[in-house]
C-alpha positions in Angstrom: -1.9 -3.4 33.0 -0.1 -2.5 36.6 0.2 -5.6 38.9 -0.3 -4.0 42.4 1.5 -5.8 45.3 -0.2 -6.1 49.4 1.5 -6.9 52.0 0.1 -9.8 54.1 -1.8 -8.1 56.3 -3.5 -7.0 53.1 -4.0 -10.8 51.4 -5.3 -10.8 54.9 -7.8 -8.5 54.4 -8.7 -10.4 51.2 -9.1 -13.9 52.5 -11.6 -12.6 55.2 -14.1 -10.4 52.8 -14.0 -13.1 50.4 -15.3 -15.6 52.9 -19.4 -15.1 52.2 -19.0 -16.0 48.3 -18.3 -19.6 49.5 -20.8 -19.3 52.5 -18.8 -20.1 55.1 -19.9 -18.5 58.3 -18.3 -14.9 59.4 -18.6 -13.2 62.7 -21.4 -11.0 63.2 -20.3 -7.7 62.1 -21.9 -5.1 65.2 -22.8 -1.4 64.7 -20.2 1.1 66.1 -21.4 2.3 69.5 -19.6 0.9 72.5 -16.4 -0.8 70.9 -15.1 1.8 68.9 -15.1 5.7 67.3 -14.1 6.4 64.0 -13.9 9.7 61.9 -13.8 9.6 57.9 -11.5 13.0 56.4 -12.1 12.2 53.0 -14.3 12.0 51.2 -16.2 14.4 52.9 -20.1 13.2 53.7 -22.4 13.9 50.2 -18.7 15.2 48.5 -19.7 14.0 45.0 -16.7 12.1 43.0 -15.4 14.5 40.1 -11.7 13.3 40.1 -10.5 10.6 38.3 -10.0 9.2 42.0 -10.7 9.1 45.3 -8.6 9.4 48.4 -10.5 7.3 51.0 -8.8 8.2 54.7 -9.6 8.3 58.1 -9.3 7.0 61.5 -10.7 4.4 64.1 -10.1 4.6 67.7 -10.6 1.1 70.1 -9.7 0.6 73.7 -6.8 0.5 75.7 -5.9 -3.2 74.7 -7.6 -3.3 71.1 -5.5 -5.0 68.3 -7.4 -3.4 65.4 -6.0 -4.9 61.9 -7.0 -5.8 58.0 -8.9 -2.6 56.9 -10.7 -2.7 54.0 -13.2 -0.2 51.7 -15.8 -3.0 50.5 -19.4 -3.1 49.3 -22.4 -4.7 48.5 -21.1 -6.4 45.7 -18.1 -7.9 47.6 -16.1 -5.5 45.9 -12.9 -5.4 47.7 -10.2 -2.3 47.9 -7.3 -3.2 50.9 -6.7 0.4 52.5 -3.1 0.9 54.4 -3.2 2.2 58.0 -0.8 4.9 59.0 0.0 6.4 62.1 -2.0 8.8 63.3 -0.4 11.4 66.3 -3.3 13.6 66.5 -5.6 10.8 67.3 -3.2 9.4 69.4 -3.3 12.6 71.7 -6.5 13.5 71.2 -7.4 9.7 72.8 -3.8 8.9 75.1 -5.2 5.8 76.7 -6.9 4.1 73.9 -5.8 2.4 70.7 -5.6 4.7 67.6 -5.1 3.8 63.8 -5.3 5.7 60.6 -6.5 4.3 57.4 -5.7 6.0 53.7 -5.8 4.7 49.9 -6.1 6.7 47.0 -8.6 4.6 44.4 -9.6 5.1 40.6 -13.2 5.8 40.8 -12.7 3.6 37.3 -12.3 0.7 39.9 -15.7 1.6 42.1 -19.0 -0.4 41.1 -22.0 2.6 40.6 -24.6 2.8 42.4 -24.2 1.0 45.5 -23.5 0.5 49.7 -19.8 1.3 50.5 -18.3 0.8 53.8 -15.1 0.8 56.0 -14.3 -2.9 57.0 -12.1 -4.2 60.0 -11.1 -6.7 62.6 -10.6 -5.8 65.8 -9.9 -8.5 69.1 -11.5 -11.4 66.4 -14.4 -9.2 65.8 -15.6 -8.0 62.8 -16.5 -4.6 62.2 -18.0 -2.0 59.8 -19.3 1.6 59.3 -20.3 3.3 56.1 -19.2 5.4 53.6 -20.2 8.2 51.2 -18.6 7.1 47.6 -20.8 9.1 45.2 -19.1 8.5 41.9 -19.2 10.5 38.6 -18.5 8.1 36.5 -18.1 10.1 32.8 -14.9 11.4 34.0 -13.2 8.0 34.0 -13.3 7.4 30.3 -12.4 11.8 30.0 -9.0 11.1 32.5 -7.7 8.1 30.4 -8.2 9.9 27.1 -6.7 12.4 28.4 -3.9 10.0 29.9 -3.1 7.8 26.6 -2.8 11.8 24.6 0.1 12.9 27.0 1.6 9.8 26.7 2.0 9.8 23.3 3.6 13.4 23.5 6.1 12.4 26.5 7.2 9.7 23.8 9.9 12.0 21.6 11.4 13.5 24.5 12.3 10.0 26.4 16.2 9.2 27.0 17.9 6.6 29.0 18.3 7.5 31.9 21.1 5.1 32.6 23.2 5.9 29.6 21.0 9.0 28.4 20.8 7.2 24.7 17.9 8.0 22.9 17.7 5.0 21.1 14.6 3.4 23.0 12.8 0.6 22.1 9.1 -0.5 22.7 8.6 -4.4 22.6 5.2 -5.6 23.8 5.3 -3.7 27.6 9.1 -3.0 27.9 11.0 0.2 27.2 14.7 -1.7 26.1 17.6 0.4 25.7 19.7 -1.2 23.0 23.2 0.9 24.1 22.9 -0.5 27.6 20.8 -3.1 28.0 18.6 -1.2 30.3 14.5 -2.9 30.5 11.9 -0.2 31.8 8.4 -0.8 31.9 5.9 0.8 30.4 1.8 0.5 30.2 -1.4 2.6 29.7 -1.1 4.6 32.5 2.5 5.4 33.0 6.4 5.0 31.7 8.2 4.1 34.9 12.3 4.0 34.7 12.1 3.1 38.5 14.6 0.0 37.8 16.2 -1.5 40.5 19.5 -0.1 39.5 17.6 3.8 39.9 16.2 2.4 43.0 19.1 1.8 44.6 20.9 4.7 43.4 18.4 7.6 44.3 17.8 5.7 47.8 14.6 5.3 47.1 12.7 4.0 49.9 8.2 2.6 50.4 5.9 5.1 52.0 2.6 4.7 52.5 1.9 8.4 53.1 0.3 10.5 50.6 1.3 13.4 49.5 -1.0 16.0 47.5 -1.2 19.3 46.9 -3.1 21.8 45.1 -1.1 24.5 42.6 0.1 27.3 44.0 -1.0 31.0 41.8 2.3 31.0 40.5 2.5 27.6 39.3 -1.4 28.2 37.8 -0.4 31.7 36.2 2.8 29.7 34.3 0.7 26.4 33.8 -2.1 29.1 32.1 0.6 30.5 30.2 2.4 27.9 28.5 -1.2 26.0 27.3 0.9 25.1 24.0 4.1 24.3 25.8 5.8 21.5 27.7 6.0 21.3 31.6 7.5 18.9 34.0 6.2 18.5 37.5 8.7 17.1 38.7 8.0 15.0 42.2 4.4 16.0 41.7 3.0 13.9 44.2 -1.2 13.2 43.5 -2.2 16.1 41.6 -6.5 17.0 42.0 -6.3 18.2 38.5 -4.4 16.6 35.4 -3.1 19.1 32.9 -2.5 18.3 29.3 0.7 21.3 29.3 2.2 19.0 32.5 4.0 15.7 32.6 3.4 14.1 36.1 6.9 12.6 37.4 7.0 11.0 40.7 8.4 7.7 42.6 4.8 7.0 43.4 3.2 5.7 40.8 -0.6 7.7 41.5 -3.1 7.9 39.3 -1.9 11.2 37.9 1.6 10.1 37.5 3.1 9.9 34.3 6.5 9.0 34.3 8.1 7.0 37.4 11.4 7.7 37.9 14.2 9.8 40.1 14.7 13.8 39.9 18.8 12.3 39.7 18.9 11.1 37.2 15.5 12.3 34.5 14.7 10.3 31.6 14.2 12.8 28.9 16.0 14.5 26.2 18.1 18.0 27.3 16.3 21.6 26.1 13.1 19.6 26.2 10.8 21.5 28.4 9.1 25.1 28.7 9.6 25.4 32.4 10.4 22.9 35.3 8.4 22.7 38.9 10.2 21.3 42.0 7.4 22.1 44.7 8.2 21.1 48.2 10.4 18.5 46.6 14.3 19.0 47.0 14.5 18.4 50.4 13.3 15.1 50.0 16.4 13.5 47.7 19.2 12.5 48.4 21.3 14.6 46.1 19.8 18.0 45.7 22.7 19.3 43.6 22.5 16.1 40.8 18.6 17.0 40.9 18.9 20.9 39.7 22.0 19.8 37.5 19.0 17.6 35.9 16.4 19.7 35.7 18.6 22.9 34.7 19.5 19.9 31.8 15.9 19.6 30.9 14.9 23.1 30.4 14.9 24.6 26.8 17.2 27.8 26.6 14.6 30.4 28.4 12.8 28.2 30.2 11.6 28.6 33.6 11.9 26.9 36.7 9.8 27.6 39.8 11.4 25.7 42.7 10.1 25.7 47.0 12.2 24.2 49.0 11.5 24.6 52.8 13.5 26.2 55.5 11.7 26.1 59.1 10.0 23.1 58.3 9.7 20.6 60.6 11.1 17.3 59.9 8.4 15.6 57.3 9.4 12.5 55.1 7.6 11.0 52.2 9.1 9.1 52.9 12.6 11.0 54.0 13.7 14.3 54.4 17.0 15.5 54.1 17.8 19.1 53.7 16.1 22.2 54.2 18.2 25.8 52.4 18.3 29.3 53.0 17.2 31.4 49.9 20.9 31.6 49.9 21.7 28.1 49.2 18.1 27.6 46.9 19.8 29.8 44.7 23.4 28.0 44.8 22.0 24.7 43.7 21.1 26.7 40.4 23.8 28.5 40.0 23.5 27.9 36.6 20.2 29.5 36.1 19.4 33.3 36.3 17.6 34.1 39.5 14.6 36.1 38.7 13.2 36.4 41.8 13.8 34.5 45.2 10.9 35.6 48.0 9.0 34.2 50.5 5.6 33.4 49.3 2.1 33.2 51.2 2.5 29.3 51.7 5.4 29.9 53.4 5.0 32.9 55.5 6.8 32.8 59.2 3.5 32.6 60.4 3.4 29.0 58.4 6.7 27.6 60.8 5.1 28.8 63.9 1.8 27.4 63.9 3.4 24.0 62.3 5.8 23.5 65.4 3.1 24.3 67.9 0.4 22.0 66.4 2.7 19.6 66.5 4.1 20.6 69.5 0.7 20.2 71.1 -0.1 16.6 69.6 3.5 14.7 70.8 1.9 15.7 74.8 0.1 13.9 76.7 -3.6 15.2 76.8 -3.1 16.6 80.2 0.1 18.1 80.0 -1.1 19.1 76.2 -4.1 21.3 77.9 -2.2 23.5 80.0 1.0 24.0 77.5 -2.0 25.7 75.4 -3.2 28.0 78.5 0.5 29.3 78.5 1.2 32.9 77.0 3.9 33.4 74.6 5.6 35.7 77.1 5.8 32.4 79.5 7.9 31.2 76.4 10.6 33.4 75.4 12.9 33.1 78.1 15.9 31.0 78.0 15.5 27.3 76.8 17.3 26.1 79.6 14.9 27.3 82.3 12.4 24.6 80.5 14.2 21.5 80.9 12.8 20.0 83.9 8.9 21.3 82.8 6.4 18.7 82.0 6.0 20.1 78.2 9.4 19.1 77.8 10.4 15.7 79.3 6.6 14.3 78.6 6.9 15.2 74.9 6.6 12.5 72.7 10.4 10.7 70.6 9.2 11.3 67.4 8.2 14.9 68.2 11.4 15.8 69.6 13.1 14.2 66.3 10.2 16.8 64.1 11.2 19.6 65.5 14.6 19.5 67.0 16.6 22.9 66.8 19.3 20.9 66.2 21.0 17.4 65.2 23.5 15.6 66.6 26.0 12.9 64.7 28.9 10.9 66.2 30.1 8.8 63.4 32.9 6.1 62.9 35.0 5.3 59.9 34.9 1.6 59.1 
């Protein structure tokens, strides 16, 4: 069983939410009229949840001086699920003179009580508020998902090795995988193998994050999954996957519901020559040592196996939880120089228009509202002069510091050797 750790703020949410069980007085819950605005991004209204998990996300806007805290998902049966508060610069830009927060969390549908009304509940300025959220759960898939998990973990077991010393003599003792050669110990349960012990966490420079990385497979990935239906594919740095394929082993540093193996890419816990294909999709920019990760990917590929790697070149800074390196096509081929390059092209999701719209949208969101509207009215031709000519313009001087970091043309480092 996985023990989920909560911050003091989340525990405070639990305590406040449970007051009703003890028949203690709680503040009156007000309807969302004047005090705040809100939006639910996920799940969509009246959308039946047919996956084994649901992402609950959205935002709340209060007054200029409001303090919003302890955001939870709850129902009429006193079931409580704390939600993680995240920054929402897009909402802050739309409401520049008000307090804005985002919330998100992924929740297993098996943890949701069926046929009940659900609410987002929070405290703002010592007052308790709530608003409804649609959670229409399809319960049949939960048991099917758990069965698929068990079958996948059994399939993985014969190819596991110790990521510390590379021994293949791992022993199972209760809920622990132990290595008799280096004495390393790792956790296991009915949902995943967890190789992220303290030693590997420090080695990979792993940082905690509230961000949820969730993307769909592109046509190339789907084609390989179909072609290798009887084979084994490693999705190295998978994130949260909307579909759970029996021939794809999901590896990530985050314990998502669809994660099969928790580990770092620099020290993969698999024997050499184990996989028919390896996916590394928008991952290598987030690792501390992409060369070491590439070497590990090459090691676990079977002879004749296929690598499918995607790495950004002109994408802004985006940390999940950090962002180290972008790559040119030459750089991407260089770190996998031991492999035979079949193709290195620009596919539809990575066309230049994607970089251009990302830059422009982030730039607009980083400006105060009146200046943002003026900037959007400018023509492309007005932005083609030398950058020095714009240095005193409001759309440059008032850009948010976080946006400056996200979209920087260059980063400058001054350092001193100790």
